[in-house]
Residue, then its C-alpha position, 0 to 999 in steps of 0.5 A: m087151928a089145930d094141925t091135922e094129920s094127912n090121910v094120904q098113905a105112902p105107896a107100898a114098896p115092892t115086895g121081895r117076891q116081886l123084886a125077885a120075879a123081875r130080876a129073874f125075868v131080866a136074867a132069863h130074857g136079857k139085858p136091858s129089859k123094858a117095863v111098862v107100868e099100867r094102872i088096872g083099877r082097884a087091883g093096882a097096877r100091872v108091870v108088863l116086862v119085855g125082855a131083850d129077846g122079846a119075851l113078855g111077862d108081868i107082875v101085879v103090884p098095889s099101885a102105879e107108884t109101887g110099879a115105878a119103884l119096882v122098875d127103879a130097884v131092878e138093875d137093867l130094867e128100863p122104864a118104857t111106854w107102849d111106843a113103836e120101839t117097845v111094841n116092835a121089841t115084843v115077840i108073841g108066839a102062836g101059843h101065847r096068841r091062842r091063850m090070849a084069844g080064849p076058848r073060842s080059838r080052840r074050836 
């Protein structure tokens, strides 16, 4: 029997741009910040950032594994889930709510 090579590829490492964006978010919105990694299908994963001041941000990465690596690589960025503590830490302003609601809310 011959040895076969595995077709499984290692997850992509976070890019310098993704790391810089996460570090800038933490610097702008306080320490410690939280990060929730969510799969978004073929597009990969979304790393939702919640700052100590309640601000929200996000970074799209190729996979959930890459998202976890991003969180591990950024100092003062803690992995989190959408538990009560994380949800209650968010501060969503009126402008953000209007953007999320879409064009019908502007009538």
